N, C-alpha and C positions, 0 to 999 in steps of 0.2 A: 743697576739703573732701573730695576723693577722686573716683575715677572715677564718672561718671554722676550726680554730685550736681547738683541743679538750680541751685544758686548757684555758677555756673561762670564762668571767664574769658570764655567765648563771649558772655556777656550784653553786656559792654562792647564787644566786637568788633562785635556786631550793630548796636548803637547807632551806633558810629563809622562803620561802613560805610554805614548808612542816611543819616546826616547828610551824608556825603561824596557819595554817589550823587545825592541830591536837591538838592545845592547849598546846603543850609541851613548847612553848616559854613563856607561861604565868607563869610557875613555875621556870624559870631559872633566875639566877643572870647574866644579860647581860652587858658586858663591852666592850668599844672600845679599840682597840689595840694601844699601844703607839709605838713610834719609838725606835728601838734598838740603843744603842750607839755604835760607832765604836769600842770602847774598849771591849764591850761585844761580838761583832762579832769576834774580834781578839782572843778570847778564843778558837775558833774552826777553824778559817780561817787565812790564811797567809795575812799579812797586805798589801803586794804588790798586791795580788789578789783582795782584797777589793778596793784598790786604783784604780786598772785597771777598775773595774766595774763603779766606780764613774767617772773615766776619760772618759770611753765610753759614759756614760750618758751625761756628759757635752758636748762632741763632737757632740753627736746626736742632742742635743738641738740647737747647733749652726747650724748644717746642716739643721735642719727643718726650722729654720728662713730664711735660704738661699734657701729654696725650695727643699731641698734634701729629701731622703727617710725617712720614719717614723719608720723604724725598722732596727736594727743591728742583724744579725744572728750570734750567737755564734757557733751553729752547726745546722744540718738539722732540729732538733726538737725544738730548744731553741732560742728565739729571745727577744731582749731587746728593749723596747720602751721608750718614754719620761717619763712614770710614773712607770716603773718597779723598779727603785731604791727605791722610796718611798714605794711602795707596799712591796718589799722584806724586807725593814727595819721594816715595821709594822708586817709582818709575823713572823719574828724573835722576834720582840718586844712583840707580843702576847704570844709567848711561855715563854718568860722571865717573863712577868707580871703574867701569870698563875702560874708559878713556885713560885713566891713570894707570891701570894695570898694563894696558897695551904700550903706553908711552914709557913705562918703567922697564919694559922688556920681560915682564912676568909671563905674559902670554902674547902670541903673535896677533890673535884676533879674538873677538868676543861676540856672542849673541845674547841679547837681553830679552828674555821671555817676560814681558811686562804688561800690565794693565794698570790704569787706562793707557790707551795709545796717545800719540802726541801730535801728529803732523798737521792736524787741522787747527790746533791752538795757535792763535795769533798773539801778537805782543800784548794786546789788551782785551782779548776775547776768547772765551771757551766756546767750542762748537764741535759738532761731528764726533761725539763721544770723548773729546780731548779737553784737558784742562791745562797742563803744562806741556810745552813742546820738547819732548825728551831729546830728540836729535839736535834741535837748535840750541838748547841749553848746553849739551855736551860739546857742540862745535864752538860756542862762545867760550866755554871753559878751556878747551884745548888751545884756542888762540890767545887767551889771556894768560895761561899758565906756562905754556911751552913755546919755544922759539920756532913756531911753524909759520911759514909764509903762504902756503897754499893748501887748502883743505877742500876735499870733494864730498858732496852729498849726492847719493843716488836714491831715488824714490821710485819703486816699481809697484806701489799700491794702485788699485783700480781707480782711486779717487785722487785728484790733484792735491798736492801738499801745499795748500794755500797758506797755512800758518807758517811753515818753514820758509816759504817765499817771502811772506810779510816781514819776517824777522831778519832774513839774511840778504834780501834783495839789495843790490847796489854795493855790497861789500866785495872789493876786488880780491880779497884773500880767499873767497869762497866761490866755487863753481858748483851749481846745483843742476843735475840732469834728471829728467823724469819722463815717463810716458804714463798716460792715464786715459780712461774712457771719456769721450766728450761728444755731445753735451751730456753732462752728468753732474751730480753733486760734487763739489760745492759751486759748480757753474762758474769756474774761474780758470785761468791759465790758458785760455784759448788763444794760442799764438802759433805762428809758423816758426821754423828754425831761423828765418830771416828777420822776424819781427817779434822780439822778446820783451817782456816787461822791464828787464834790466840786462845789461851786458853779461852778467854772471849767471843768468837763468837760461837753461836750455830745455824748454817745454816741448814735448812732442805729443799733442793730443791725437787720439786714434778713435775711430768709430766703434760702436758696439759690434761684437762678434768677430773682432780682429783675432786671427789665429796666432798661435805661438810662433810659428815659423816667420810670419811677417814681423812680429815683435823682435825676434832674434836679428832679422835683417836690419831693422832700424837701430838696434843697439850697435851693430858693427859699422853701419854706414853713417850714422848721425852722432851717436854718443862717443864712440871710441876715438875718432879723430880729434874731437874737442878735448877729451880727457887726456890723451897723449900729448897734445899741445900744451895743456895746463900743467902737467907733471905734478899731481898732488902729492903732498908729503904725508897725508893721512886721509882715510876714507871712512865716511859714515854712511850707513844704509838705513833708509826707512823701508823696512821689509814688510810690505803688505801682501797678503796671499789671497785677497778677495777677487783677484782676477782669474782665479781658477774656474774652470768650466762648470764645476759642481757647486759653486757659490752663487746663490741667487741675489747677493748684494750688488753684483755687477754682471756685465754681459761680455766679458772677454773670454776667449776660448784658450786659456792656458792650462797646462797640466803640470804634474809634479816635476817632470824632467825639464820643462821650460825654466822653472825656478832654479833648478840645479845648474842649468847652462848659463843663465844670467849671472848666478853667483860665481861661477867659474870665470866668466869674463871680468867681473869686478875684481876677483881675487888676482887674476893675471895682471890687471892694471896696477893693483896695489903692490904686487911683487916687483913690477918694473920700476915703479916710481916712489913707493911709500914704505919700503922695507916690509911689505905684507901687512901693514897696520890697518885693521878694519874694526870698526865697532858697528854692529848691526842691531837695530831695535825693532821689535815686533810692532806692526801697525795693525792693518786689517786682516781679515780671514775669519769667516763666520760659519762655514760648513765644517763641522768639527773634524770629520775624518779627513777631508781634503786638506784642512789646515794642518793637522798633525803630520800627514805624509809630506806636505810641502815644506814644513819646518824641518823635518828630518832630512829631506833632500838638501836644503839650504845648509844645515849644520854639518852634514857629512862632507860637503865640499869645503867648508871653512876649516873643519878639523882633520881633513885628509883621512877619512875612515870610510 
């Protein structure tokens, strides 16, 4: 998205290097991400919005050939380049392929190390570094293709998953639970557990500098009773690691082990209700070392290593 942009290729390099150095990569079933089909994207996104992104890409390629700029800014934070379309298709495609692999019993769970992220992408709007909502696309795919009646989405990014909420709000087959710093970008989701935007949304906004132990308590006290009552048959995770205390994109005081603990609670719930079926997709996390360590902690719990 341009020089010095936090959503940069080095994010995936840092994760890859960490998993290789620690040996975690050696025990994983690693797969390349396929391209999502347009029909799959249309499960979660407006077809005219999808066409507009494709059109902007085609126009950008023509402009580049003519010596024009190499980026198109959708907003102040989000820019499209000549490769964004293909990358976004692979991000969504990874989540879909992971869903199919988990539902087929090929793997118990999956982590998708993808860019661009997705949870800010609304049905008709790219924003917050996001173009297609990878988790929402995968959820809609799972509900359309498999006989699932109840699907859980967990979002622990420092930012509210407004896009996922926009797409899934009001669907009784889906429960979405999340905590996020508030007030903070994207300045949405401010509700109490008693007053939610829809019955299937459990938003828990927390103030800046909330510590990991306090977040653990709200997971046990607020999330878990609702999750256990819902009894999800599959679990999707918007795994954002920008709540880490070393990440200056947010101001939550989480550490590597907080992410491991939250992952363990999600996994316990999945084992109780969903045969352990989890698909987790990378969202935020911009302090490279903290991101790499936190993903390692997350993946170690998922993979039992």
